[in-house]
SEDRENFI-952885 format. One line per field, with one value per residue: residue number from 1; x, y, z of N, C-alpha, C, O in turn. Coordinates in nm, 2 decimals, m for minus. Example, Ala and Ser with C-alpha at 12.3 -4.5 7.8 and 13.67 -1.06 7.14 Angstrom:
<rodrens>
seq	(1,2)
nu	(1.32,1.28)
nv	(m0.57,m0.22)
nw	(0.78,0.71)
cau	(1.23,1.37)
cav	(m0.45,m0.11)
caw	(0.78,0.71)
cu	(1.32,1.29)
cv	(m0.33,0.00)
cw	(0.78,0.79)
ou	(1.42,1.34)
ov	(m0.33,0.11)
ow	(0.85,0.80)
</rodrens>
This chain:
<rodrens>
seq	(1,2,3,4,5,6,7,8,9,10,11,12,13,14,15,16,17,18,19,20,21,22,23,24,25,26,27,28,29,30,31,32,33,34,35,36,37,38,39,40,41,42,43,44,45,46,47,48,49,50,51,52,53,54,55,56,57,58,59,60,61,62,63,64,65,66,67,68,69,70,71,72,73,74,75,76,77,78,79,80,81,82,83,84,85,86,87,88,89,90,91,92,93,94,95,96,97,98,99,100,101,102,103,104,105,106,107,108,109,110,111,112,113,114,115,116,117,118,119,120,121,122,123,124,125,126,127,128,129,130,131,132,133,134,135,136,137,138,139,140,141,142,143,144,145,146,147,148,149,150,151,152,153,154,155,156,157,158,159,160,161,162,163,164,165,166,167,168,169,170,171,172,173,174,175,176,177,178,179,180,181,182,183,184,185,186,187,188,189,190,191,192,193,194,195,196,197,198,199,200,201,202,203,204,205,206,207,208,209,210,211,212,213,214,215,216,217,218,219,220,221,222,223,224)
nu	(m0.64,m0.44,m0.26,m0.17,m0.05,0.15,0.30,0.38,0.53,0.74,0.85,0.95,1.14,1.32,1.42,1.53,1.75,1.90,1.96,2.12,2.34,2.44,2.50,2.70,2.89,2.94,2.89,2.67,2.57,2.36,2.42,2.68,2.70,2.62,2.49,2.33,2.17,2.01,1.88,1.73,1.55,1.42,1.29,1.12,0.95,0.82,0.66,0.77,0.78,0.92,1.03,1.10,1.29,1.49,1.54,1.65,1.88,2.02,2.04,2.20,2.44,2.55,2.80,2.76,2.55,2.41,2.60,2.52,2.52,2.52,2.39,2.34,2.14,2.10,1.85,1.67,1.35,1.03,1.02,1.26,1.25,1.42,1.53,1.64,1.76,1.78,1.94,1.98,2.18,2.27,2.35,2.46,2.45,2.21,2.04,2.08,2.00,1.73,1.64,1.69,1.51,1.26,1.27,1.29,1.04,0.88,0.93,1.18,1.54,1.86,2.11,2.44,2.65,2.64,2.53,2.30,2.37,2.34,2.07,1.97,1.99,2.16,2.04,2.04,1.79,1.61,1.36,1.20,1.04,0.83,0.76,0.83,1.04,1.22,1.20,1.36,1.59,1.69,1.75,1.96,2.15,2.21,2.33,2.61,2.63,2.56,2.31,2.06,1.79,1.48,1.16,0.84,0.59,0.29,0.31,0.57,0.91,1.10,1.42,1.68,1.99,2.32,2.43,2.68,2.68,2.54,2.62,2.72,2.49,2.32,2.47,2.47,2.20,2.15,2.32,2.19,1.98,1.75,1.47,1.48,1.27,1.28,1.55,1.72,1.86,1.78,1.70,1.67,1.50,1.65,1.52,1.19,1.02,0.76,0.46,0.20,m0.12,m0.16,0.10,0.22,0.10,0.21,0.48,0.46,0.36,0.58,0.77,0.64,0.67,0.94,0.99,0.87,1.05,1.26,1.52,1.53,1.54,1.46,1.30,1.37,1.24,1.24,1.00,0.73)
nv	(m10.75,m10.77,m10.93,m10.76,m10.56,m10.71,m10.77,m10.52,m10.44,m10.63,m10.54,m10.29,m10.37,m10.51,m10.29,m10.15,m10.31,m10.30,m10.03,m10.02,m10.18,m10.03,m9.78,m9.86,m9.93,m9.70,m9.46,m9.20,m9.00,m8.94,m8.79,m8.83,m9.10,m9.31,m9.56,m9.57,m9.35,m9.45,m9.66,m9.53,m9.39,m9.61,m9.71,m9.50,m9.51,m9.74,m9.65,m9.62,m9.46,m9.13,m9.08,m9.33,m9.41,m9.22,m9.29,m9.55,m9.49,m9.34,m9.53,m9.72,m9.60,m9.64,m9.80,m10.03,m10.17,m10.44,m10.62,m10.68,m10.94,m11.01,m11.30,m11.54,m11.81,m12.13,m12.34,m12.64,m12.75,m12.89,m13.07,m12.97,m12.70,m12.40,m12.22,m11.90,m11.77,m11.48,m11.33,m11.13,m11.12,m11.14,m11.37,m11.63,m11.91,m11.95,m11.87,m12.04,m12.28,m12.23,m12.19,m12.44,m12.59,m12.49,m12.56,m12.85,m12.91,m12.81,m12.96,m12.92,m12.87,m12.77,m12.65,m12.66,m12.38,m12.17,m12.35,m12.28,m12.08,m12.08,m12.06,m11.82,m11.47,m11.20,m10.88,m10.52,m10.31,m10.02,m9.79,m9.52,m9.20,m9.10,m8.85,m8.56,m8.68,m8.79,m9.09,m9.22,m9.05,m9.07,m9.34,m9.36,m9.19,m9.34,m9.57,m9.59,m9.62,m9.87,m9.95,m10.19,m10.24,m10.08,m10.04,m9.91,m9.82,m9.70,m9.42,m9.46,m9.57,m9.87,m9.95,m10.16,m10.30,m10.46,m10.64,m10.55,m10.29,m10.13,m9.90,m9.73,m9.68,m9.56,m9.32,m9.20,m9.14,m8.97,m8.76,m8.66,m8.56,m8.71,m8.84,m9.10,m9.36,m9.61,m9.84,m10.14,m10.47,m10.76,m11.10,m11.26,m11.52,m11.75,m11.95,m12.10,m12.32,m12.53,m12.61,m12.80,m12.67,m12.75,m12.82,m12.57,m12.43,m12.56,m12.49,m12.21,m12.19,m12.28,m12.08,m11.86,m11.92,m11.91,m11.64,m11.52,m11.55,m11.38,m11.33,m11.34,m11.17,m11.16,m11.39,m11.57,m11.75,m11.99,m12.07,m12.11)
nw	(4.22,4.43,4.29,4.09,4.25,4.36,4.13,4.05,4.28,4.26,4.02,4.09,4.28,4.12,3.96,4.17,4.25,4.01,4.00,4.23,4.16,3.94,4.07,4.25,4.06,3.91,4.05,4.21,4.05,3.79,3.57,3.50,3.51,3.29,3.27,3.50,3.44,3.23,3.36,3.55,3.38,3.27,3.50,3.57,3.35,3.41,3.60,3.86,4.16,4.21,4.46,4.55,4.37,4.42,4.69,4.65,4.52,4.71,4.92,4.80,4.78,5.03,5.19,5.34,5.23,5.04,4.80,4.48,4.24,3.90,3.75,3.50,3.45,3.28,3.14,3.06,2.95,2.88,2.57,2.47,2.51,2.58,2.86,2.98,3.27,3.43,3.69,3.99,4.25,4.60,4.71,4.57,4.62,4.76,4.56,4.33,4.44,4.49,4.23,4.11,4.27,4.18,3.91,3.92,4.03,3.83,3.60,3.47,3.41,3.52,3.29,3.14,3.15,2.88,2.71,2.57,2.40,2.13,2.09,2.15,2.06,2.20,2.24,2.21,2.30,2.23,2.30,2.17,2.14,1.86,1.78,1.59,1.46,1.18,1.03,0.83,0.81,1.07,1.08,0.89,1.02,1.25,1.18,1.19,1.46,1.51,1.45,1.38,1.32,1.27,1.41,1.38,1.60,1.64,1.84,1.91,1.85,1.80,1.84,1.74,1.82,1.84,2.13,2.21,2.12,2.28,2.44,2.24,2.09,2.28,2.34,2.09,2.05,2.27,2.21,1.98,2.10,2.14,2.30,2.52,2.59,2.70,2.77,2.72,2.76,2.57,2.52,2.23,2.08,1.85,1.71,1.73,1.96,1.92,2.10,2.25,2.37,2.63,2.71,2.68,2.89,3.11,3.09,3.11,3.37,3.51,3.44,3.56,3.83,3.86,3.80,4.02,4.22,4.45,4.37,4.10,3.80,3.52,3.29,3.01,2.72,2.45,2.35,2.13)
cau	(m0.57,m0.32,m0.16,m0.12,0.04,0.27,0.38,0.44,0.64,0.85,0.92,1.03,1.25,1.41,1.49,1.61,1.87,1.97,2.01,2.23,2.46,2.49,2.56,2.83,2.99,2.97,2.86,2.53,2.53,2.32,2.48,2.81,2.68,2.53,2.41,2.23,2.07,1.92,1.79,1.63,1.45,1.33,1.21,1.02,0.86,0.74,0.58,0.83,0.78,1.05,1.10,1.16,1.41,1.59,1.58,1.73,2.02,2.08,2.07,2.30,2.57,2.60,2.90,2.71,2.44,2.45,2.66,2.45,2.59,2.43,2.42,2.24,2.13,2.04,1.78,1.59,1.23,0.95,1.05,1.37,1.23,1.52,1.51,1.76,1.70,1.87,1.93,2.07,2.18,2.38,2.38,2.44,2.42,2.07,1.97,2.08,1.92,1.59,1.61,1.69,1.39,1.15,1.29,1.26,0.90,0.81,0.97,1.30,1.66,1.97,2.20,2.57,2.66,2.68,2.46,2.19,2.42,2.29,1.93,1.92,2.08,2.14,2.03,2.01,1.66,1.58,1.23,1.20,0.92,0.84,0.72,0.93,1.16,1.21,1.25,1.47,1.71,1.74,1.81,2.09,2.24,2.24,2.40,2.75,2.63,2.53,2.16,2.03,1.65,1.38,1.02,0.75,0.47,0.21,0.39,0.71,1.00,1.18,1.55,1.76,2.13,2.38,2.46,2.80,2.67,2.44,2.67,2.73,2.35,2.28,2.54,2.43,2.06,2.16,2.39,2.09,1.87,1.63,1.42,1.48,1.16,1.34,1.66,1.75,1.91,1.69,1.75,1.58,1.52,1.68,1.41,1.09,0.98,0.61,0.41,0.05,m0.17,m0.14,0.24,0.25,0.06,0.31,0.60,0.43,0.35,0.72,0.83,0.58,0.73,1.08,0.99,0.82,1.16,1.31,1.65,1.52,1.51,1.38,1.31,1.34,1.22,1.22,0.87,0.64)
cav	(m10.63,m10.81,m10.98,m10.64,m10.50,m10.80,m10.76,m10.38,m10.45,m10.71,m10.46,m10.19,m10.44,m10.53,m10.17,m10.11,m10.39,m10.25,m9.90,m10.05,m10.22,m9.91,m9.68,m9.91,m9.94,m9.57,m9.34,m9.17,m8.89,m8.99,m8.71,m8.89,m9.24,m9.34,m9.68,m9.53,m9.27,m9.54,m9.74,m9.43,m9.37,m9.73,m9.72,m9.40,m9.56,m9.85,m9.58,m9.63,m9.33,m9.06,m9.09,m9.46,m9.41,m9.15,m9.37,m9.66,m9.44,m9.31,m9.66,m9.79,m9.54,m9.68,m9.91,m10.15,m10.23,m10.57,m10.61,m10.78,m11.00,m11.06,m11.43,m11.60,m11.96,m12.18,m12.46,m12.70,m12.82,m12.97,m13.08,m12.89,m12.55,m12.35,m12.10,m11.83,m11.71,m11.38,m11.30,m11.03,m11.19,m11.13,m11.50,m11.72,m12.04,m11.95,m11.85,m12.16,m12.38,m12.20,m12.21,m12.58,m12.64,m12.46,m12.64,m12.99,m12.92,m12.78,m13.04,m12.87,m12.90,m12.68,m12.69,m12.60,m12.24,m12.16,m12.45,m12.22,m11.97,m12.09,m12.05,m11.68,m11.36,m11.09,m10.75,m10.39,m10.26,m9.89,m9.74,m9.37,m9.14,m9.07,m8.71,m8.48,m8.75,m8.85,m9.22,m9.25,m8.97,m9.13,m9.47,m9.33,m9.13,m9.43,m9.69,m9.60,m9.65,m10.01,m9.98,m10.31,m10.24,m9.98,m10.07,m9.80,m9.87,m9.58,m9.30,m9.50,m9.65,m9.97,m9.96,m10.28,m10.31,m10.57,m10.63,m10.48,m10.15,m10.06,m9.77,m9.65,m9.63,m9.46,m9.20,m9.14,m9.09,m8.86,m8.65,m8.60,m8.50,m8.80,m8.88,m9.25,m9.40,m9.72,m9.91,m10.27,m10.59,m10.87,m11.22,m11.30,m11.66,m11.77,m12.03,m12.12,m12.45,m12.54,m12.70,m12.81,m12.57,m12.80,m12.81,m12.43,m12.39,m12.61,m12.41,m12.08,m12.20,m12.29,m11.94,m11.77,m11.96,m11.86,m11.50,m11.48,m11.56,m11.25,m11.31,m11.35,m11.05,m11.19,m11.53,m11.58,m11.88,m12.00,m12.13,m12.04)
caw	(4.27,4.50,4.19,4.03,4.35,4.37,4.01,4.06,4.38,4.20,3.92,4.17,4.34,4.01,3.93,4.29,4.24,3.90,4.05,4.33,4.08,3.86,4.16,4.30,3.95,3.85,4.13,4.23,3.96,3.66,3.46,3.47,3.51,3.18,3.30,3.60,3.37,3.16,3.45,3.61,3.28,3.26,3.62,3.55,3.25,3.48,3.71,3.99,4.22,4.22,4.60,4.57,4.29,4.50,4.81,4.61,4.49,4.84,4.99,4.72,4.81,5.16,5.18,5.41,5.16,4.97,4.66,4.39,4.13,3.79,3.70,3.41,3.45,3.16,3.18,2.96,3.00,2.78,2.43,2.43,2.53,2.66,2.95,3.04,3.39,3.47,3.84,4.06,4.38,4.70,4.77,4.46,4.67,4.78,4.43,4.25,4.51,4.47,4.09,4.10,4.32,4.09,3.79,3.96,4.05,3.71,3.49,3.40,3.48,3.49,3.19,3.15,3.10,2.73,2.63,2.50,2.33,1.99,2.09,2.17,2.03,2.29,2.17,2.28,2.25,2.27,2.27,2.17,2.09,1.72,1.75,1.54,1.41,1.04,1.04,0.73,0.85,1.19,1.05,0.83,1.12,1.35,1.12,1.25,1.61,1.52,1.44,1.29,1.27,1.33,1.40,1.42,1.66,1.68,1.88,1.95,1.77,1.87,1.78,1.78,1.79,1.91,2.27,2.23,2.07,2.37,2.48,2.12,2.06,2.39,2.32,1.97,2.07,2.36,2.13,1.89,2.18,2.13,2.43,2.53,2.68,2.78,2.70,2.79,2.69,2.56,2.45,2.12,2.03,1.71,1.65,1.83,1.98,1.92,2.21,2.26,2.47,2.77,2.74,2.70,3.02,3.20,3.08,3.16,3.51,3.56,3.43,3.66,3.96,3.86,3.81,4.15,4.31,4.47,4.31,3.95,3.73,3.40,3.24,2.86,2.67,2.30,2.33,2.04)
cu	(m0.44,m0.22,m0.10,m0.02,0.17,0.36,0.45,0.56,0.76,0.93,1.00,1.15,1.36,1.49,1.58,1.75,1.96,2.04,2.13,2.36,2.52,2.56,2.70,2.94,3.03,2.94,2.71,2.48,2.49,2.38,2.61,2.81,2.58,2.44,2.30,2.13,1.97,1.82,1.69,1.52,1.36,1.24,1.09,0.91,0.77,0.66,0.64,0.83,0.91,1.11,1.16,1.29,1.52,1.64,1.67,1.87,2.09,2.13,2.19,2.44,2.63,2.69,2.85,2.60,2.50,2.50,2.59,2.53,2.49,2.48,2.31,2.25,2.06,1.97,1.70,1.46,1.16,1.00,1.16,1.35,1.35,1.48,1.64,1.70,1.81,1.84,2.02,2.07,2.29,2.42,2.36,2.41,2.27,1.99,1.97,2.00,1.77,1.55,1.60,1.56,1.27,1.15,1.25,1.11,0.82,0.85,1.09,1.42,1.77,2.06,2.34,2.57,2.71,2.61,2.35,2.24,2.36,2.15,1.88,2.03,2.05,2.15,2.01,1.88,1.63,1.44,1.24,1.07,0.94,0.82,0.84,1.05,1.13,1.28,1.37,1.60,1.77,1.81,1.94,2.19,2.29,2.31,2.54,2.75,2.59,2.39,2.14,1.88,1.57,1.24,0.94,0.62,0.39,0.30,0.53,0.78,1.08,1.31,1.63,1.90,2.19,2.40,2.58,2.79,2.57,2.49,2.68,2.59,2.30,2.34,2.49,2.29,2.07,2.22,2.29,1.98,1.74,1.60,1.41,1.37,1.21,1.46,1.70,1.81,1.80,1.75,1.64,1.60,1.55,1.59,1.32,1.05,0.83,0.57,0.26,0.01,m0.14,0.01,0.28,0.22,0.16,0.43,0.58,0.42,0.49,0.79,0.77,0.65,0.87,1.08,0.94,0.94,1.23,1.44,1.64,1.47,1.42,1.40,1.28,1.32,1.22,1.10,0.79,0.52)
cv	(m10.67,m10.86,m10.87,m10.57,m10.58,m10.78,m10.62,m10.38,m10.52,m10.62,m10.35,m10.25,m10.46,m10.40,m10.12,m10.18,m10.33,m10.11,m9.92,m10.09,m10.11,m9.81,m9.73,m9.92,m9.80,m9.45,m9.30,m9.06,m8.94,m8.91,m8.76,m9.04,m9.28,m9.46,m9.64,m9.44,m9.35,m9.61,m9.65,m9.41,m9.49,m9.74,m9.62,m9.45,m9.67,m9.79,m9.60,m9.49,m9.26,m9.08,m9.23,m9.48,m9.34,m9.22,m9.49,m9.61,m9.41,m9.43,m9.73,m9.73,m9.57,m9.81,m10.04,m10.22,m10.35,m10.54,m10.72,m10.82,m11.05,m11.20,m11.48,m11.75,m12.01,m12.32,m12.51,m12.76,m12.89,m12.96,m12.99,m12.74,m12.51,m12.23,m12.03,m11.75,m11.61,m11.34,m11.19,m11.07,m11.15,m11.26,m11.61,m11.86,m12.06,m11.95,m11.97,m12.27,m12.36,m12.23,m12.36,m12.64,m12.61,m12.54,m12.79,m13.00,m12.89,m12.85,m12.99,m12.90,m12.80,m12.73,m12.62,m12.46,m12.24,m12.26,m12.40,m12.09,m11.96,m12.06,m11.91,m11.58,m11.25,m10.96,m10.64,m10.34,m10.12,m9.85,m9.59,m9.32,m9.09,m8.92,m8.63,m8.55,m8.81,m8.98,m9.25,m9.17,m9.03,m9.26,m9.45,m9.28,m9.23,m9.56,m9.70,m9.64,m9.80,m10.04,m10.10,m10.30,m10.14,m10.04,m9.95,m9.85,m9.75,m9.46,m9.33,m9.57,m9.75,m9.99,m10.08,m10.27,m10.43,m10.54,m10.54,m10.33,m10.07,m9.91,m9.68,m9.59,m9.53,m9.32,m9.12,m9.07,m8.97,m8.74,m8.58,m8.54,m8.58,m8.85,m9.03,m9.29,m9.52,m9.78,m10.03,m10.37,m10.69,m10.98,m11.27,m11.44,m11.67,m11.86,m12.07,m12.27,m12.46,m12.65,m12.70,m12.70,m12.62,m12.79,m12.66,m12.38,m12.44,m12.53,m12.27,m12.08,m12.20,m12.15,m11.85,m11.80,m11.90,m11.71,m11.44,m11.48,m11.42,m11.22,m11.30,m11.22,m11.07,m11.33,m11.52,m11.72,m11.87,m12.07,m12.05,m11.99)
cw	(4.34,4.40,4.12,4.12,4.36,4.25,4.01,4.16,4.33,4.10,3.99,4.23,4.24,3.98,4.05,4.29,4.12,3.93,4.14,4.25,4.00,3.95,4.21,4.19,3.90,3.92,4.12,4.13,3.83,3.54,3.41,3.47,3.41,3.20,3.40,3.53,3.30,3.25,3.52,3.51,3.27,3.38,3.62,3.46,3.31,3.60,3.85,4.04,4.23,4.35,4.62,4.49,4.37,4.62,4.77,4.58,4.62,4.92,4.93,4.75,4.94,5.14,5.24,5.34,5.08,4.84,4.58,4.28,4.02,3.74,3.62,3.42,3.33,3.20,3.06,3.02,2.88,2.64,2.38,2.44,2.62,2.74,2.99,3.15,3.44,3.61,3.88,4.20,4.47,4.76,4.66,4.51,4.69,4.65,4.35,4.31,4.48,4.32,4.06,4.15,4.23,3.96,3.81,3.97,3.92,3.58,3.41,3.47,3.43,3.38,3.21,3.09,2.96,2.64,2.54,2.42,2.18,1.98,2.10,2.12,2.14,2.22,2.26,2.22,2.31,2.22,2.28,2.11,1.94,1.69,1.71,1.48,1.27,1.05,0.95,0.77,0.97,1.16,0.98,0.93,1.22,1.31,1.18,1.40,1.63,1.51,1.34,1.24,1.35,1.31,1.45,1.47,1.72,1.72,1.92,1.84,1.85,1.78,1.83,1.73,1.86,2.05,2.29,2.19,2.16,2.40,2.36,2.08,2.16,2.37,2.20,1.98,2.16,2.29,2.04,1.97,2.18,2.27,2.43,2.63,2.76,2.70,2.78,2.70,2.68,2.49,2.36,2.07,1.88,1.63,1.77,1.84,2.00,2.03,2.19,2.37,2.61,2.81,2.76,2.84,3.13,3.21,3.14,3.31,3.57,3.55,3.53,3.80,3.97,3.87,3.94,4.25,4.32,4.40,4.15,3.90,3.61,3.35,3.09,2.82,2.51,2.27,2.23,2.10)
ou	(m0.34,m0.10,0.02,0.09,0.27,0.49,0.57,0.66,0.87,1.05,1.12,1.25,1.48,1.61,1.68,1.85,2.08,2.15,2.24,2.46,2.65,2.66,2.79,3.06,3.15,2.95,2.63,2.36,2.58,2.38,2.65,2.91,2.46,2.32,2.18,2.01,1.85,1.70,1.57,1.40,1.24,1.12,0.98,0.79,0.66,0.61,0.56,0.89,1.01,1.24,1.26,1.38,1.64,1.76,1.76,1.97,2.21,2.24,2.27,2.54,2.74,2.64,2.90,2.56,2.62,2.46,2.61,2.61,2.40,2.59,2.19,2.36,1.96,2.02,1.67,1.46,1.23,1.02,1.16,1.43,1.37,1.40,1.73,1.61,1.91,1.72,2.12,1.96,2.40,2.50,2.25,2.33,2.21,1.90,1.86,1.94,1.70,1.44,1.51,1.50,1.19,1.05,1.17,1.05,0.71,0.81,1.10,1.42,1.76,2.08,2.35,2.50,2.81,2.62,2.31,2.16,2.34,2.10,1.76,2.15,1.94,2.25,1.96,1.88,1.63,1.41,1.27,0.99,1.05,0.85,0.94,1.15,1.02,1.40,1.47,1.71,1.89,1.91,2.04,2.31,2.39,2.35,2.58,2.85,2.57,2.35,2.20,1.86,1.60,1.21,0.96,0.55,0.42,0.37,0.60,0.72,1.12,1.30,1.64,1.93,2.12,2.40,2.58,2.87,2.53,2.42,2.65,2.58,2.24,2.27,2.48,2.27,2.00,2.18,2.29,1.89,1.63,1.69,1.33,1.38,1.19,1.46,1.72,1.80,1.72,1.85,1.53,1.71,1.50,1.58,1.35,1.05,0.77,0.62,0.20,0.09,m0.11,0.04,0.37,0.29,0.18,0.49,0.66,0.46,0.52,0.86,0.85,0.67,0.91,1.16,0.97,0.93,1.25,1.47,1.74,1.37,1.31,1.51,1.17,1.38,1.19,1.09,0.78,0.44)
ov	(m10.60,m10.83,m10.87,m10.53,m10.52,m10.78,m10.61,m10.32,m10.48,m10.63,m10.32,m10.19,m10.45,m10.41,m10.06,m10.12,m10.32,m10.08,m9.86,m10.04,m10.10,m9.76,m9.66,m9.91,m9.78,m9.34,m9.36,m9.03,m8.99,m8.96,m8.75,m9.10,m9.28,m9.45,m9.69,m9.45,m9.31,m9.61,m9.69,m9.40,m9.48,m9.78,m9.65,m9.42,m9.69,m9.86,m9.59,m9.40,m9.33,m9.09,m9.24,m9.54,m9.39,m9.22,m9.52,m9.68,m9.44,m9.44,m9.79,m9.80,m9.54,m9.90,m10.15,m10.33,m10.36,m10.44,m10.84,m10.74,m11.12,m11.21,m11.47,m11.80,m11.94,m12.39,m12.44,m12.81,m12.94,m12.85,m12.94,m12.67,m12.56,m12.15,m12.10,m11.67,m11.65,m11.32,m11.16,m11.06,m11.12,m11.26,m11.67,m11.94,m12.16,m12.02,m12.01,m12.35,m12.45,m12.28,m12.41,m12.73,m12.70,m12.59,m12.85,m13.10,m12.94,m12.82,m13.01,m12.96,m12.75,m12.85,m12.53,m12.43,m12.30,m12.25,m12.46,m12.02,m11.86,m12.02,m11.88,m11.61,m11.21,m10.93,m10.65,m10.32,m10.11,m9.88,m9.53,m9.40,m9.05,m8.88,m8.62,m8.48,m8.87,m8.99,m9.31,m9.23,m9.05,m9.29,m9.52,m9.32,m9.22,m9.64,m9.81,m9.68,m9.85,m10.16,m10.10,m10.35,m10.10,m10.07,m9.91,m9.93,m9.70,m9.41,m9.25,m9.63,m9.72,m10.02,m10.10,m10.23,m10.49,m10.42,m10.45,m10.25,m9.96,m9.82,m9.56,m9.47,m9.43,m9.22,m9.00,m8.96,m8.87,m8.62,m8.46,m8.48,m8.53,m8.89,m9.09,m9.25,m9.52,m9.77,m10.02,m10.36,m10.71,m10.97,m11.31,m11.47,m11.59,m11.86,m12.06,m12.34,m12.39,m12.75,m12.62,m12.65,m12.54,m12.76,m12.63,m12.31,m12.37,m12.50,m12.22,m11.99,m12.14,m12.11,m11.77,m11.70,m11.85,m11.65,m11.33,m11.42,m11.35,m11.11,m11.27,m11.16,m11.01,m11.39,m11.47,m11.81,m11.77,m12.14,m11.93,m11.93)
ow	(4.32,4.42,4.10,4.08,4.36,4.27,3.97,4.14,4.36,4.09,3.94,4.24,4.27,3.97,4.03,4.32,4.14,3.89,4.13,4.29,3.99,3.91,4.21,4.22,3.86,3.87,4.05,4.13,3.75,3.43,3.30,3.43,3.44,3.17,3.38,3.57,3.30,3.22,3.53,3.55,3.25,3.37,3.66,3.48,3.26,3.68,3.94,3.98,4.26,4.36,4.69,4.53,4.38,4.66,4.85,4.61,4.64,4.97,5.00,4.73,4.97,5.08,5.21,5.38,5.05,4.77,4.61,4.22,4.06,3.70,3.66,3.40,3.28,3.28,2.96,3.14,2.79,2.58,2.27,2.38,2.73,2.69,3.02,3.13,3.49,3.65,3.81,4.27,4.42,4.86,4.66,4.44,4.66,4.63,4.30,4.24,4.46,4.29,3.99,4.09,4.21,3.92,3.73,3.92,3.90,3.47,3.29,3.58,3.32,3.37,3.30,3.00,2.93,2.52,2.44,2.37,2.13,1.87,2.08,2.13,2.16,2.15,2.37,2.10,2.44,2.10,2.38,2.05,1.91,1.58,1.77,1.45,1.24,1.08,1.00,0.76,0.98,1.22,1.02,0.92,1.28,1.39,1.22,1.45,1.74,1.54,1.23,1.13,1.46,1.20,1.57,1.40,1.83,1.63,1.98,1.75,1.96,1.67,1.95,1.62,1.94,2.09,2.38,2.24,2.12,2.38,2.37,2.05,2.12,2.37,2.20,1.93,2.14,2.32,2.02,1.91,2.20,2.34,2.35,2.75,2.89,2.57,2.90,2.58,2.78,2.41,2.40,2.03,1.80,1.51,1.88,1.73,2.09,2.04,2.13,2.45,2.70,2.92,2.85,2.91,3.23,3.31,3.21,3.38,3.68,3.65,3.58,3.87,4.07,3.95,3.98,4.36,4.22,4.37,4.09,3.94,3.59,3.37,3.05,2.88,2.46,2.16,2.25,2.04)
</rodrens>
């Protein structure tokens, strides 16, 4: 029960930071701030209460609140498994020190920025509801917006496009009146590294420790 509460609290903190960055970049009105509009949708999908979302927006509009910076750190661990650690921080010195500590304890080490560019493709991932939608027609209509792939999963569709086409895809879906369940960037491994079960547990333990850090938003790996 406590673990579930901690995970939910971490998720709400993550969206609180994303809301803060979106508000400071584009204002408090989701009708005119497309990035904020998407983040609010994602937060709702994660069951973040409406009052917490509204409080985060209000708090973010205060000039005295912290300014968060998005920084991605790259690391290597067992048998060449690569990690990309995405953070949102108001104190990069603290953040990198904590990440280095977790890596040292878990058998990993920081790498130079860009050293894992070959290992991951950054993609825009949209999840929409399938009800009332013709998949073939939608696929044809979204090609110009940069659609690369559609996967149908029960009552939802997963749409993939390039990182650069996030805004184009969002605009195209909204113009068509398609309800976006969630929209986010993901880092997709270009190849997977195989490990023994014992080695997997070691990497997973390290990733868990990193994800528990208050400054860490998401940790990606290319572990099979």
